C-alpha positions in Angstrom: 16.1 -5.2 -9.6 18.9 -3.5 -11.5 19.6 -0.5 -13.6 20.1 -2.8 -16.6 16.8 -4.4 -16.0 14.9 -1.3 -16.3 17.0 0.0 -19.3 15.8 -3.3 -21.0 12.2 -2.8 -19.8 12.1 0.4 -21.9 14.1 -0.9 -24.8 12.1 0.8 -27.5 12.2 4.1 -25.8 16.0 3.9 -24.9 16.9 2.8 -28.5 15.1 5.9 -29.8 17.0 8.1 -27.4 20.2 6.4 -28.4 19.5 7.1 -31.9 19.0 10.9 -31.4 22.3 11.0 -29.2 24.1 9.6 -32.1 22.7 12.2 -34.4 23.7 14.9 -31.9 27.4 13.6 -31.7 27.5 13.3 -35.5 26.1 16.9 -36.0 28.7 18.4 -33.4 31.6 16.5 -35.2 30.5 17.3 -38.6 30.1 20.9 -37.7 33.8 21.2 -36.5 35.3 19.3 -39.5 33.2 21.5 -41.9 34.2 24.6 -40.2 37.8 23.7 -40.3 37.5 22.8 -44.1 35.6 26.2 -44.7 38.6 28.1 -43.1 41.1 26.1 -45.2 39.1 26.9 -48.4 39.0 30.5 -47.6 42.7 30.7 -47.0 43.2 29.0 -50.4 40.8 31.5 -51.8 38.4 28.9 -53.0 35.4 30.9 -52.5 32.7 28.4 -54.2 34.0 25.6 -51.9 33.9 28.0 -48.8 30.2 28.9 -49.7 29.3 25.2 -50.2 30.8 24.3 -46.8 28.9 27.1 -45.2 25.6 25.6 -46.9 26.7 22.2 -45.5 26.9 23.9 -42.0 23.6 25.4 -42.3 21.9 22.2 -43.2 23.8 20.4 -40.5 22.6 23.0 -37.9 19.0 22.5 -39.1 19.2 18.8 -38.4 20.9 19.6 -35.0 17.9 21.8 -34.1 15.5 19.1 -34.8 17.6 16.6 -32.9 17.4 18.9 -29.8 13.5 18.8 -29.9 13.6 15.1 -30.5 16.0 14.2 -27.8 14.2 16.1 -25.2 11.0 14.2 -25.8 12.7 10.9 -26.2 14.6 11.4 -22.9 11.5 12.1 -20.9 9.6 9.2 -22.6 12.3 6.8 -21.6 12.9 8.2 -18.0 9.1 8.2 -17.3 8.6 4.7 -18.6 11.5 3.3 -16.5 10.3 5.3 -13.3 6.9 3.9 -13.9 8.2 0.3 -14.1 10.3 0.7 -10.9 7.2 1.9 -9.0 5.2 -0.9 -10.5 7.8 -3.5 -9.3 8.1 -1.9 -5.8 4.3 -1.9 -5.3 4.1 -5.3 -6.7 6.8 -6.7 -4.2 4.8 -4.8 -1.4 1.7 -6.6 -2.5 3.5 -10.0 -2.5 5.3 -9.7 0.7 4.0 -11.0 3.9 2.1 -8.8 6.3 4.9 -8.9 9.0 7.6 -8.2 6.5 5.7 -5.2 5.3 5.1 -3.8 8.7 8.8 -3.9 9.4 8.8 -0.3 7.9 6.3 2.3 7.9 4.3 3.6 5.0 6.5 7.0 5.0 9.6 4.8 4.2 7.8 3.2 1.2 6.6 6.6 0.1 10.2 7.7 0.2 11.2 4.8 -1.9 8.7 5.5 -4.6 9.5 9.2 -4.7 12.8 10.2 -3.3 14.7 7.2 -4.2 13.3 7.1 -7.7 14.3 10.7 -8.2 17.8 9.6 -7.0 17.9 6.7 -9.5 16.7 9.2 -12.2 19.4 11.7 -11.4 22.3 9.4 -10.6 21.2 6.5 -12.8 19.2 7.2 -16.1 20.3 10.7 -16.6 23.9 10.2 -15.7 24.0 7.3 -18.0 22.8 9.4 -20.8 25.5 11.9 -20.1 28.1 8.9 -20.1 26.8 8.0 -23.6 27.2 11.4 -24.9 30.6 11.5 -23.4 31.6 8.3 -24.9 30.4 9.2 -28.4 32.1 12.5 -28.2 35.4 10.9 -27.0 35.3 8.2 -29.7 34.7 10.9 -32.4 37.4 13.1 -31.1 39.9 10.4 -30.5 39.4 8.9 -34.0 40.0 12.3 -35.6 43.3 12.7 -33.5 44.3 9.3 -34.4 43.8 10.0 -38.2 46.0 13.2 -37.6 48.9 11.0 -36.4 48.9 7.3 -35.0 51.1 8.3 -32.1 48.1 10.3 -30.5 46.4 7.0 -30.0 49.3 5.8 -27.7 49.0 8.8 -25.8 45.3 8.7 -25.5 45.2 5.0 -24.2 47.8 5.9 -21.5 46.2 9.1 -20.4 42.9 7.4 -20.2 44.2 4.7 -18.0 45.5 7.4 -15.7 42.2 9.2 -15.5 40.5 5.8 -14.7 42.3 5.4 -11.5 41.0 8.6 -9.6 37.2 7.5 -9.5 38.1 4.2 -8.0 39.5 5.9 -5.0 36.2 7.6 -4.3 33.6 5.0 -5.4 33.1 3.4 -2.0 32.7 6.6 -0.1 30.4 7.9 -2.7 28.2 4.9 -2.2 28.2 5.3 1.5 27.1 9.0 1.2 24.4 8.1 -1.3 23.0 5.7 1.1 23.1 8.1 3.9 21.3 10.7 1.8 18.6 8.3 0.9 18.1 7.3 4.6 17.9 11.1 5.6 15.3 11.5 2.9 13.3 8.4 4.3 13.5 10.1 7.7 12.4 13.5 6.5 9.4 11.9 4.7 8.5 10.0 7.7 8.8 13.1 9.8 6.5 15.3 7.7 4.0 12.5 7.4 4.0 12.0 11.3 3.7 15.7 12.0 1.1 16.5 9.7 -1.0 13.5 10.7 -0.7 14.9 14.2 -1.7 18.5 13.1 -5.0 18.6 14.9 -3.5 17.3 18.2 -0.6 19.8 18.1 -2.9 22.6 17.1 -5.4 21.9 20.0 -2.5 21.8 22.4 -1.1 25.1 21.3 2.1 23.5 20.1 1.8 24.0 16.4 5.1 25.4 16.3 6.4 21.8 16.7 5.4 21.4 13.1 8.0 23.7 11.7 10.7 22.7 14.3 10.6 19.0 13.5 10.4 19.5 9.8 13.2 22.0 9.8 15.3 19.6 12.0 14.7 16.6 9.6 15.5 19.0 6.6 18.6 20.2 8.1 19.9 16.5 8.2 19.0 16.1 4.6 20.9 19.3 3.9 24.0 18.2 5.7 24.0 14.9 4.0 23.7 16.3 0.7 26.4 18.9 1.2 28.7 16.0 2.5 28.0 14.1 -0.8 28.7 17.4 -2.7 32.0 17.9 -0.9 33.3 14.5 -1.7 32.0 14.7 -5.3 33.5 18.0 -5.7 37.0 16.6 -4.4 36.9 13.9 -7.0 36.0 16.2 -9.8 38.9 18.7 -8.8 41.2 15.6 -9.1 39.7 14.6 -12.4 39.9 18.0 -13.9 43.6 18.4 -12.8 44.2 15.2 -14.6 42.3 16.3 -17.7 44.4 19.5 -17.7 47.6 17.5 -17.6 46.4 15.2 -20.3 45.4 18.1 -22.6 48.6 19.8 -22.0 50.4 16.4 -22.9 48.5 16.3 -26.3 49.2 20.0 -27.1 52.9 19.3 -26.3 52.9 16.2 -28.4 51.3 18.1 -31.4 53.9 20.8 -31.0 56.6 18.3 -31.3 55.2 16.5 -34.2 54.9 19.9 -36.0 58.5 20.7 -35.1 59.5 17.4 -36.6 57.4 18.2 -39.7 55.0 15.4 -39.2 51.8 17.4 -39.1 50.9 20.9 -40.5 50.6 24.0 -38.2 46.7 24.0 -38.5 46.5 20.6 -36.9 48.3 21.7 -33.7 45.1 24.0 -32.9 42.8 21.1 -33.9 44.6 18.6 -31.8 44.1 21.1 -28.9 40.5 21.2 -29.5 39.8 17.4 -29.9 42.0 16.8 -26.9 39.7 19.1 -24.7 36.7 17.1 -26.1 38.3 13.8 -25.4 39.6 14.5 -21.8 36.7 16.7 -20.7 34.4 13.7 -21.9 36.7 11.4 -20.0 36.5 13.5 -16.9 32.7 13.5 -17.0 32.4 9.9 -17.9 34.6 8.5 -15.0 33.0 10.9 -12.4 29.5 9.9 -13.8 30.5 6.3 -13.5 31.1 6.6 -9.8 27.6 8.3 -9.3 26.0 5.5 -11.5 27.4 2.7 -9.3 25.7 4.2 -6.1 22.3 3.4 -7.5 23.0 -0.3 -7.0 22.7 0.2 -3.2 19.2 1.6 -3.6 18.1 -1.2 -5.9 19.5 -3.9 -3.4 17.4 -2.2 -0.7 14.3 -2.8 -2.8 15.1 -6.5 -3.2 15.3 -7.0 0.5 11.5 -7.2 0.7 11.3 -9.7 -2.1 9.2 -12.8 -0.9 9.4 -16.1 -2.7 5.7 -16.9 -3.9 3.9 -19.4 -1.9 3.4 -22.6 -3.9 0.6 -23.7 -1.7 -2.5 -21.8 -0.4 -5.4 -22.9 1.8 -8.3 -22.2 -0.6 -11.2 -24.2 1.0 -12.8 -24.6 4.3 -15.0 -27.4 4.5 -15.5 -28.8 8.1 -13.4 -27.5 10.9 -10.4 -25.3 12.0 -8.1 -26.2 15.1 -5.4 -24.0 16.6 -3.2 -26.3 18.8 -0.8 -24.8 21.5 -0.1 -21.8 19.6 2.2 -19.2 21.1 3.2 -15.6 20.0 5.2 -12.8 21.6 6.3 -9.3 20.6 10.0 -9.1 21.9 9.8 -10.6 25.3 6.1 -9.7 25.9 4.2 -13.0 25.9 0.8 -12.3 24.2 -0.4 -15.8 23.5 0.9 -19.1 25.0 0.0 -22.7 24.5 -3.5 -21.4 23.4 -6.0 -23.9 21.8 -9.2 -23.2 19.9 -11.4 -25.3 17.7 -14.5 -24.4 15.7 -16.6 -26.0 13.0 -17.8 -24.4 9.7 -20.8 -22.3 10.2 -20.2 -21.8 14.0 -20.5 -18.4 15.5 -18.0 -17.7 18.4 -17.8 -14.6 20.7 -14.4 -13.9 22.1 -14.4 -11.6 25.2 -11.5 -10.4 27.1 -10.2 -6.9 28.5 -8.4 -4.5 26.2 -4.7 -5.3 25.1 -4.8 -9.1 26.2 -4.3 -10.5 22.8 -7.8 -10.7 21.1 -6.5 -8.7 18.0 -3.2 -10.8 17.7 -5.3 -14.0 17.9 -7.4 -12.8 14.9 -4.3 -11.9 13.1 -2.9 -15.3 13.5 -6.1 -16.7 12.3 -6.1 -14.4 9.2 -2.3 -15.3 8.7 -1.3 -11.8 9.1 1.0 -13.1 11.8 2.3 -16.7 12.1 2.6 -18.5 15.4 6.0 -18.9 16.8 5.1 -22.3 18.2 2.0 -24.5 17.8 0.0 -25.5 14.7 -3.1 -24.4 12.8 -5.1 -27.1 11.1 -7.9 -26.5 8.6 -10.0 -29.6 7.6 -7.4 -31.8 9.4 -4.6 -30.5 7.4 -1.8 -28.3 8.9 -1.6 -24.8 7.1 1.5 -23.6 9.2 2.9 -20.5 7.4 0.4 -20.9 4.7 -1.6 -17.8 3.6 -5.3 -18.1 4.6 -6.4 -14.9 2.7 -8.7 -16.9 0.5 -10.9 -18.2 3.2 -10.5 -15.6 6.0 -11.6 -11.9 6.0 -10.6 -9.7 9.0 -12.3 -6.5 9.8 -9.8 -4.8 12.0 -10.2 -2.0 14.7 -8.1 0.5 12.5 -10.1 1.0 9.4 -9.0 2.6 6.0 -11.2 3.9 3.3 -9.6 4.4 -0.1 -9.5 7.9 -1.8 -11.9 6.5 -4.3 -15.4 6.0 -4.8 -18.0 4.3 -2.5 -18.2 1.3 -5.1 -14.5 0.8 -5.1 -14.5 0.8 -1.2 -17.1 -1.9 -1.3 -15.8 -4.0 -4.1 -12.0 -3.2 -4.7 -13.0 -2.9 -8.3 -14.6 -6.3 -8.7 -17.7 -6.5 -11.0 -20.5 -6.8 -8.5 -23.9 -5.9 -9.7 -25.7 -2.8 -8.4 -28.6 -4.7 -7.1 -26.3 -6.9 -4.9 -24.6 -3.7 -3.7 -27.7 -1.9 -2.8 -29.1 -5.0 -0.9 -25.7 -5.2 1.0 -26.1 -1.3 1.8 -29.5 -2.1 3.3 -28.4 -5.3 5.2 -25.6 -3.2 7.0 -27.7 -0.3 7.8 -26.2 2.1 5.2 -29.6 3.3 4.0 -28.1 7.0 3.8 -26.1 5.7 0.8 -28.9 3.8 -1.1 -30.0 6.9 -3.0 -26.4 8.1 -3.6 -24.4 7.5 -6.8 -22.1 4.6 -6.0 -19.4 6.1 -8.1 -19.3 9.4 -6.2 -15.9 9.7 -4.7 -15.6 9.7 -0.9 -14.2 13.1 0.4 -10.6 12.8 1.7 -10.7 9.0 2.4 -14.1 9.3 4.0 -13.2 12.2 6.4 -16.7 13.5 6.1 -18.0 10.2 7.3 -18.6 9.3 11.1 -16.6 6.4 12.7 -19.9 4.4 12.8 -20.4 5.0 9.0 -16.8 3.9 8.2 -17.3 0.6 10.2 -20.6 -0.2 8.4 -18.8 0.2 5.2 -15.9 -1.9 6.3 -18.4 -4.6 7.4 -20.2 -4.6 4.1 -16.9 -4.7 2.3 -15.8 -7.8 4.3 -19.2 -9.4 3.6 -19.0 -8.8 0.0 -15.7 -10.7 -0.2 -17.8 -13.8 0.3 -15.2 -15.8 2.4 -16.3 -18.6 4.7 -14.6 -17.2 7.8 -15.2 -13.7 9.0 -13.3 -12.2 11.7 -14.6 -9.1 13.7 -12.3 -7.1 15.8 -14.4 -4.7 17.8 -15.9 -4.3 14.4 -19.2 -2.5 15.7 -17.8 -0.4 18.6 -18.5 3.0 16.9 -21.9 2.1 15.5 -25.0 3.0 17.5 -26.5 0.3 19.6 -29.5 -0.2 17.4 -27.7 -0.6 14.1 -25.0 -2.6 15.6 -27.4 -5.1 16.9 -29.2 -5.4 13.6 -25.9 -5.9 11.8 -24.8 -8.4 14.2 -28.1 -10.3 13.9 -27.8 -10.3 10.1 -24.5 -11.9 10.3 -25.3 -14.5 12.9 -28.2 -15.6 10.6 -25.8 -16.6 7.8 -25.5 -20.3 7.9 -22.4 -20.7 5.8 -20.5 -18.0 7.6 -18.0 -18.9 10.5 -17.9 -15.8 12.5 -15.6 -14.9 15.4 -16.8 -11.9 17.1 -14.0 -10.2 19.4 -15.4 -7.6 21.8 -14.8 -6.2 25.2 -18.3 -6.9 26.4 -21.0 -9.1 25.0 -24.7 -8.6 26.0 -26.3 -11.4 27.9 -29.1 -11.5 25.4 -26.7 -12.1 22.6 -24.9 -15.1 24.2 -27.4 -17.6 23.1 -27.0 -16.7 19.6 -23.4 -18.0 19.7 -22.3 -21.6 19.5 -19.3 -20.7 21.7 -18.9 -17.9 24.2 -15.2 -17.6 25.2 -14.3 -15.4 28.0 -10.5 -14.9 29.0 -8.6 -12.6 31.1 -5.6 -13.7 29.2 -4.6 -16.2 26.4 -1.8 -17.8 28.3 -2.2 -21.5 28.8 -5.9 -21.6 27.7 -8.0 -23.8 25.7 -11.6 -24.0 24.4 -11.3 -27.4 23.5 
């Protein structure tokens, strides 16, 4: 991801904006030239020519007013198109990256990327670049006019421009560092706000609601100090640039005075030289300062690229006969969760997996779902190794921690896939969701299902997983919040599906259910164990 890439992604919008910027520069330059000529004609008592120039100035001003309206709209279209493209690419990168890569950061960080960082790119990238283009156009127009007055001005302009270009280089590295620090502080603030507000009920119940403002204020102060530090450094650079600009303007004025003294230019051009010199060097001051800001966005784009994952050329898309986990191991840091564990099962088999809490059931299911990859050992599907290959086309996992989207019940069941209503209503019945059968499937769920019980959410999640129609279904304590009668009916329904391979992880399995499974595996741990 680069700034150039997104400028080109909105080529039409940016070309339209550039056109109106050119019109703006032309209007401003023409206004000054017409005003100067009108004064000259008035001094020469040429009234008709003076009035004609005034009419031209009026027409030019009308065009300039139209330009102001058009450039405002064109700017917003271009910026919003590029912002949308960045969000689209970040979200697609997140969608394509591996589960483990995604969870290296929390969702608050990604939220900050798609809000705070994009705002920074807009401020220091797109809007700054527009300013630079305006400045370049103004500088070119003013410098060309000065050169027409006398060629010696061109030499002075080139030398003084080179001098002004040195100062931003002295600050560019530090500015990039401060921008990165500000971005990190913004991420931390977003994370703190999300964390504290998610814990609102707990803090309120404990009588500690004052922690909400304290924690947010603390994180906000860090953002404040980071921004002030950046502003202080940027201000130092601008002060240096403006001092150089003042020196450059004085140099051109002195040169114009000498040229007049030598009778090489008329007295009227001395004032004009001062005016165009101020435009030139004020523009260069802004240009070089803005260029330093513009370069800081590269660090933000490089951060986005760290998540990019090369697309997998191979995928395991079929499950015909059997699956075999051979001597797999996995640990979090130094904590061994699974070591030298083996398991095999055939298509259509139903396996219960019982062990105490925190012993590795969820980790094992995540390994089977390719959300995690084994650090040692192999996984075989139909006799072929599938190490580090995504299994999402054949495996569906219903996790302990569920999420319902802030959308309709239909979307939460189908993910937007076109599934007929009769199939959906039949599935609602199969998963004991009778209370929704008479409801509108397109009715939005309230606040991500906050008005639903834990059991209702689990039943929706189970129905959703079933509708994915994958051959392997992994259930991680998937009925723990459902009342006993409904949970039993749902489990019986799933166990009666001949083409579904089901692994049911639970803390406790009723004895009456044991005979319904092909394998009943009970482990105190997954260290040096095998079901083969």
